[in-house]
C-alpha positions as CSV (number, residue, x, y, z in Angstrom):
1,M,76.1,124.9,74.9
2,S,79.1,123.5,76.6
3,A,80.6,120.1,76.1
4,L,81.6,118.0,79.2
5,A,83.9,115.1,79.1
6,V,83.0,112.4,81.9
7,F,85.8,110.4,83.0
8,G,84.6,107.5,85.4
9,G,86.5,104.9,87.1
10,S,87.5,103.3,90.3
11,F,90.6,105.3,90.5
12,D,91.9,103.0,93.2
13,P,94.2,104.9,93.1
14,P,94.4,107.4,90.4
15,H,97.8,107.1,88.5
16,V,99.8,109.0,86.0
17,G,97.8,107.3,83.0
18,H,94.6,108.9,84.4
19,V,96.2,112.3,84.6
20,L,97.6,111.9,81.1
21,A,94.5,110.7,79.6
22,A,92.7,113.7,81.1
23,S,95.3,116.0,80.1
24,W,95.1,114.7,76.2
25,V,91.3,114.8,76.6
26,L,91.4,118.6,77.4
27,C,94.1,119.5,74.8
28,T,92.7,117.6,72.0
29,A,88.8,117.0,72.1
30,A,86.3,119.8,71.6
31,V,85.2,119.9,75.4
32,D,85.2,122.7,78.0
33,R,85.5,120.6,81.1
34,L,86.3,117.4,82.3
35,L,84.4,115.7,85.1
36,V,86.2,113.1,87.0
37,V,83.7,110.4,88.4
38,P,85.2,108.1,91.1
39,A,82.8,105.1,91.3
40,F,81.1,104.8,94.7
41,A,80.7,101.1,94.7
42,H,82.0,98.8,91.7
43,A,79.2,97.2,89.7
44,F,80.4,93.8,89.9
45,G,81.3,93.9,93.9
46,K,85.0,94.6,93.5
47,E,86.4,95.9,96.7
48,L,87.6,99.4,96.6
49,A,89.5,101.5,98.9
50,P,86.8,103.7,100.7
51,F,85.4,106.2,98.6
52,E,86.3,109.4,100.5
53,H,89.9,108.3,100.3
54,R,89.7,107.8,96.4
55,R,87.7,111.1,95.7
56,A,90.6,113.0,97.7
57,M,93.3,111.2,96.0
58,C,91.4,112.2,92.6
59,E,91.2,115.8,94.0
60,L,95.1,115.5,94.6
61,A,95.9,114.2,91.3
62,F,93.9,116.3,89.0
63,D,94.4,119.5,90.8
64,P,97.1,120.8,88.4
65,L,94.9,120.5,85.5
66,R,92.6,123.4,84.8
67,G,89.2,122.6,83.6
68,V,88.8,119.4,85.6
69,T,86.4,118.9,88.4
70,V,86.2,115.8,90.8
71,S,82.2,114.9,91.2
72,D,80.6,112.9,94.1
73,V,77.7,112.1,91.8
74,E,77.9,108.3,92.2
75,A,78.4,108.7,96.2
76,R,75.3,110.7,96.2
77,A,73.3,107.9,94.5
78,G,74.8,105.3,96.4
79,G,75.0,101.6,95.7
80,P,76.7,100.1,92.7
81,S,77.9,102.4,89.9
82,Y,76.3,101.9,86.4
83,T,77.6,104.4,83.7
84,V,74.2,104.6,82.2
85,H,72.8,105.8,85.4
86,T,75.6,108.2,86.1
87,L,75.3,109.7,82.5
88,E,71.4,110.0,83.2
89,R,72.2,112.0,86.4
90,L,74.6,114.0,84.8
91,R,72.6,115.0,81.8
92,A,69.7,116.0,84.4
93,A,72.2,118.1,86.3
94,H,73.8,119.8,83.3
95,P,70.6,120.0,80.9
96,G,72.5,122.3,78.3
97,A,75.5,120.4,78.2
98,T,76.8,117.8,75.5
99,L,78.2,114.8,77.3
100,R,81.3,112.7,76.1
101,L,82.3,109.6,77.9
102,V,86.1,109.2,78.0
103,I,87.1,105.5,77.9
104,G,90.2,103.3,77.6
105,S,90.6,101.3,74.3
106,D,90.7,98.4,76.3
107,L,87.1,98.8,77.4
108,V,85.4,99.7,74.0
109,E,84.3,96.3,73.1
110,Q,82.7,95.6,76.7
111,V,80.4,98.6,76.7
112,P,77.5,96.7,74.9
113,T,77.8,94.1,77.7
114,W,77.4,96.8,80.6
115,H,74.0,97.4,82.3
116,E,72.0,99.1,79.4
117,G,75.2,99.5,77.7
118,H,73.5,99.9,74.3
119,R,72.5,103.5,75.7
120,V,75.8,104.6,76.7
121,P,76.9,105.9,73.5
122,E,73.6,107.6,73.0
123,L,73.8,109.4,76.2
124,A,77.5,110.4,75.7
125,P,79.3,109.8,72.5
126,L,82.8,107.9,73.4
127,L,86.1,109.7,73.5
128,V,88.5,106.8,73.1
129,V,91.9,107.0,74.9
130,G,94.6,104.4,73.7
131,R,95.7,102.4,76.4
132,G,99.2,100.8,76.1
133,G,98.7,97.2,74.6
134,H,95.2,98.2,73.3
135,V,95.9,100.8,70.5
136,R,92.8,100.4,68.1
137,G,94.0,102.4,65.2
138,T,97.0,104.4,63.9
139,E,95.2,107.7,64.9
140,D,95.1,106.7,68.6
141,V,97.6,108.0,70.9
142,S,98.6,105.5,73.6
143,M,99.0,106.2,77.2
144,P,101.7,104.4,79.2
145,E,100.8,100.9,80.4
146,V,100.0,101.9,84.1
147,S,97.3,100.3,86.2
148,S,95.8,100.8,89.6
149,S,96.4,97.1,90.3
150,E,100.0,97.2,89.6
151,V,100.4,100.5,91.9
152,R,98.5,98.8,94.6
153,R,100.7,95.6,94.4
154,R,103.8,97.9,94.7
155,L,102.5,99.8,97.6
156,A,101.4,96.7,99.4
157,G,105.0,95.4,98.8
158,D,106.4,98.7,99.8
159,E,108.1,98.7,96.4
160,P,108.7,102.2,94.6
161,A,105.6,103.6,92.7
162,D,107.1,107.1,92.3
163,A,107.0,107.2,88.5
164,L,103.3,105.6,88.3
165,V,101.5,107.9,90.7
166,P,101.5,111.7,91.2
167,R,103.7,112.7,94.4
168,A,100.6,114.1,96.1
169,V,98.6,110.8,95.7
170,L,101.5,108.8,96.9
171,A,102.2,110.9,99.9
172,Y,98.3,110.7,100.8
173,A,98.1,106.7,100.2
174,R,101.2,106.3,102.5
175,E,100.0,108.8,105.0
176,K,96.7,107.0,105.4
177,G,98.1,103.5,105.2
178,L,96.3,102.5,102.2
179,Y,96.9,99.5,100.2
180,R,99.2,97.9,102.8
181,A,99.4,94.1,102.8
């Protein structure tokens, strides 16, 4: 039986905090693989860059990490992305696997408020990654305080974002004219 870590998010764009979190999970958690799942459409209607660009940027960002696969499970489902439905689809697609959900410490208390949020930890126990400013305990590691919204703001203002985004993602976003004001 294999263990699969599921790391979902908007990834708009994926940044170094995402890559570091994935690396930390692969190095410290009892998982065999990590599945990166970009949201197809935000559950609360938040506007996102087109899915195909976010998926391509995820491929570029996570490519250096062995054991990571980027999934289009939410795009194949279409519509708004609800974690519980994604986990159900992944459980059906990987019947022998144990699922774990990678989640930032800033989101843990929100899980019960999500669509059928009470079922999320039942389908995939949480793997909590400390996020800067939201460390939950002395055992948590804290990733740098990087946010996609800050990256988008910098790119829109033509400000440097080199330390926040993998080089390949930054080149792709600039080449495609993403996040321009």
